[in-house]
C-alpha positions as CSV (number, residue, x, y, z in Angstrom):
1,M,-0.4,45.4,-9.9
2,K,1.5,42.5,-11.3
3,Y,3.5,42.1,-8.0
4,T,0.2,42.2,-6.0
5,L,-1.3,39.5,-8.2
6,I,1.7,37.2,-7.8
7,V,1.6,37.6,-4.0
8,L,-2.2,36.9,-4.0
9,V,-1.7,33.8,-6.0
10,L,1.1,32.5,-3.7
11,Y,-1.1,33.3,-0.7
12,I,-4.0,31.3,-2.1
13,L,-1.8,28.4,-3.0
14,T,-0.3,28.4,0.5
15,S,-3.7,28.5,2.1
16,V,-5.0,25.7,0.0
17,S,-1.9,23.6,0.7
18,H,-2.3,24.2,4.5
19,L,-6.0,23.2,4.4
20,S,-5.2,20.2,2.3
21,G,-2.7,19.1,4.8
22,Q,-5.3,18.7,7.5
23,K,-6.6,15.6,5.8
24,L,-5.6,12.1,4.7
25,Y,-6.7,11.1,1.2
26,V,-7.4,7.6,-0.2
27,W,-8.3,7.0,-3.8
28,C,-8.8,3.5,-5.3
29,P,-5.7,2.2,-7.2
30,S,-5.6,2.5,-10.9
31,E,-5.5,-0.7,-12.9
32,Q,-2.0,-2.1,-13.0
33,T,-0.3,-4.0,-15.8
34,I,0.3,-7.6,-14.8
35,V,2.7,-10.2,-16.1
36,P,1.1,-13.6,-15.1
37,R,3.4,-16.2,-13.6
38,N,1.7,-18.9,-15.6
39,G,2.5,-22.4,-14.4
40,F,4.3,-21.1,-11.2
41,L,2.9,-22.6,-8.0
42,K,0.6,-24.8,-10.1
43,N,-2.2,-26.4,-7.9
44,D,-0.4,-25.2,-4.7
45,T,-2.9,-23.9,-2.1
46,I,-2.1,-20.5,-0.7
47,D,-3.9,-19.1,2.4
48,L,-4.0,-15.4,1.8
49,V,-4.9,-13.1,4.6
50,F,-4.8,-9.3,4.9
51,F,-4.9,-6.9,7.8
52,D,-5.5,-3.2,7.3
53,G,-3.7,-1.4,10.1
54,R,-3.9,2.1,8.8
55,V,-5.1,4.9,11.1
56,L,-7.4,7.2,9.1
57,N,-8.7,10.1,11.1
58,E,-12.2,11.6,10.9
59,K,-11.1,14.4,8.6
60,S,-9.9,11.9,6.0
61,R,-11.3,11.9,2.5
62,I,-11.9,8.2,1.8
63,E,-13.0,7.5,-1.8
64,C,-11.7,3.9,-1.6
65,T,-12.7,1.8,1.5
66,S,-10.5,-0.7,3.3
67,E,-12.6,-3.5,1.7
68,N,-12.0,-2.0,-1.8
69,V,-8.3,-1.7,-1.3
70,I,-8.0,-5.3,0.0
71,N,-10.2,-6.6,-2.9
72,Q,-8.1,-4.9,-5.5
73,L,-4.8,-6.1,-4.0
74,Q,-6.2,-9.6,-3.7
75,N,-7.3,-9.6,-7.3
76,F,-3.9,-8.4,-8.3
77,L,-2.3,-11.4,-6.7
78,F,-4.9,-13.8,-8.2
79,D,-4.1,-12.5,-11.7
80,S,-0.3,-12.6,-11.0
81,Y,-0.4,-16.3,-10.0
82,P,-3.2,-17.8,-12.0
83,S,-2.0,-21.4,-11.6
84,A,-2.2,-21.3,-7.8
85,V,-5.2,-22.1,-5.7
86,F,-6.0,-19.2,-3.4
87,N,-7.9,-19.5,-0.2
88,S,-9.0,-16.1,1.1
89,V,-8.8,-16.0,4.9
90,S,-10.6,-13.5,7.1
91,S,-8.6,-10.6,8.6
92,E,-9.7,-11.9,12.0
93,S,-7.3,-14.8,11.5
94,Y,-4.3,-12.6,10.6
95,F,-2.6,-13.3,13.9
96,D,-3.4,-17.0,14.0
97,D,-0.7,-19.7,13.3
98,P,-0.4,-20.6,9.7
99,N,-1.5,-24.0,8.3
100,S,1.3,-26.5,8.7
101,K,0.9,-28.2,5.3
102,R,0.6,-25.3,2.8
103,I,1.7,-21.8,1.9
104,T,0.4,-18.9,3.9
105,I,0.9,-15.2,2.8
106,K,0.1,-12.5,5.3
107,I,-0.1,-8.9,4.1
108,G,-0.3,-6.2,6.7
109,I,-1.2,-2.8,5.2
110,S,0.6,-0.2,7.2
111,A,-0.1,2.7,4.7
112,Y,-2.0,3.4,1.6
113,H,-2.8,7.1,1.6
114,A,-1.7,10.6,0.5
115,A,-1.4,13.8,2.5
116,F,0.2,17.2,2.2
117,G,3.5,17.6,4.0
118,T,4.3,15.6,7.1
119,D,0.6,15.0,8.0
120,I,1.0,11.8,6.1
121,K,2.6,10.3,9.2
122,L,-0.8,10.4,10.9
123,G,-2.1,7.5,8.9
124,I,0.7,5.0,9.3
125,G,-0.4,2.0,11.3
126,S,1.5,-0.7,13.1
127,V,1.2,-4.2,11.5
128,G,4.7,-5.4,12.3
129,G,8.0,-4.1,10.9
130,D,9.4,-0.7,11.6
131,F,8.3,2.2,9.4
132,S,9.3,4.9,11.8
133,F,12.5,5.7,9.8
134,M,10.6,7.3,6.9
135,V,11.1,11.0,6.2
136,F,8.6,13.1,4.4
137,P,9.3,16.5,2.8
138,E,7.2,19.5,3.8
139,G,5.5,21.7,1.3
140,K,4.7,18.8,-1.1
141,W,2.1,16.2,-1.7
142,N,3.3,12.9,-0.4
143,G,1.9,9.5,-1.4
144,L,2.8,6.4,0.6
145,T,2.2,2.6,0.3
146,A,3.7,0.4,3.0
147,Y,3.2,-3.4,3.6
148,F,4.6,-5.9,6.1
149,I,4.6,-9.3,4.4
150,K,5.1,-12.7,6.0
151,I,5.4,-15.9,3.9
152,Y,5.2,-19.4,5.4
153,D,6.0,-22.3,3.1
154,Y,5.3,-25.6,4.7
155,R,4.8,-27.7,1.5
156,D,6.4,-31.1,1.5
157,N,7.9,-30.8,5.0
158,R,9.5,-27.4,4.2
159,E,9.9,-24.9,7.0
160,I,10.4,-21.5,5.2
161,N,9.4,-18.4,7.2
162,K,10.4,-15.0,5.7
163,S,9.2,-11.5,6.2
164,K,9.8,-8.2,4.4
165,E,9.0,-4.5,5.0
166,I,8.0,-2.7,1.8
167,S,7.6,1.1,1.8
168,K,7.4,3.4,-1.2
169,I,7.1,7.2,-1.1
170,S,6.5,9.7,-3.9
171,S,6.6,13.4,-3.3
172,K,5.7,16.2,-5.7
173,F,5.0,20.0,-5.5
174,N,1.4,21.0,-5.5
175,I,1.1,22.0,-9.2
176,W,-2.1,20.2,-10.1
177,G,-3.8,19.9,-6.7
178,Y,-5.5,16.6,-6.0
179,K,-4.3,15.1,-9.4
180,T,-0.7,15.5,-8.1
181,A,-1.7,13.6,-4.9
182,I,-3.4,10.9,-6.9
183,D,-0.3,10.5,-9.1
184,C,1.9,10.2,-6.0
185,L,-0.3,7.5,-4.4
186,S,-0.6,5.6,-7.7
187,K,3.1,5.4,-8.2
188,T,3.8,4.1,-4.7
189,Y,1.1,1.5,-5.0
190,S,2.5,0.2,-8.3
191,D,6.1,0.2,-7.1
192,A,5.2,-1.5,-3.8
193,N,3.3,-4.2,-5.6
194,Q,6.1,-5.0,-8.0
195,E,8.5,-5.4,-5.0
196,M,6.0,-7.6,-3.3
197,L,5.8,-9.9,-6.4
198,F,9.6,-10.2,-6.5
199,F,9.6,-11.1,-2.8
200,I,6.9,-13.8,-3.3
201,D,8.7,-15.1,-6.4
202,N,12.1,-15.4,-4.8
203,T,10.7,-17.0,-1.6
204,L,8.5,-19.6,-3.2
205,M,10.6,-20.5,-6.3
């Protein structure tokens, strides 16, 4: 009887995992601790433009829209650089040439989602950079956040043009169901944002 019960539980867990793997999941990021760069980039104008290139299929469970994700990421940068003057630019201008007299930061969102097993690959979009090298374990929840960032610094006749691929993956066994997936996604978002800040700091300092 005990053996039968164990087999039944394992079967149910496997079935749930398989069904979960048919979807992509997006939850809104949890609030992140911020250390403001007070005084840094004081009164410098920054054109900030986002482009969400993710490919979320019809089966996806979206509890945080593209607009929500972009707004939270934008506010994160506002709070991180309170002395700068941000100019939010429409996503339609993402591929336009940057302003020749100021700073422009372009952030392409290639991934911000969770999925079970290798199905997570389905949501990765193309926004520049090469994210094809990423490997995802099967049989686990996978969370992924990936950005392609371009920074143009044309202040005072400077001509700095740098880009960076940022990709963070977190994988865990399906112990707590969706809570496990949310934890994976939250960790990758936090880690990716910290690396993004370091890149911005080092480029514009």
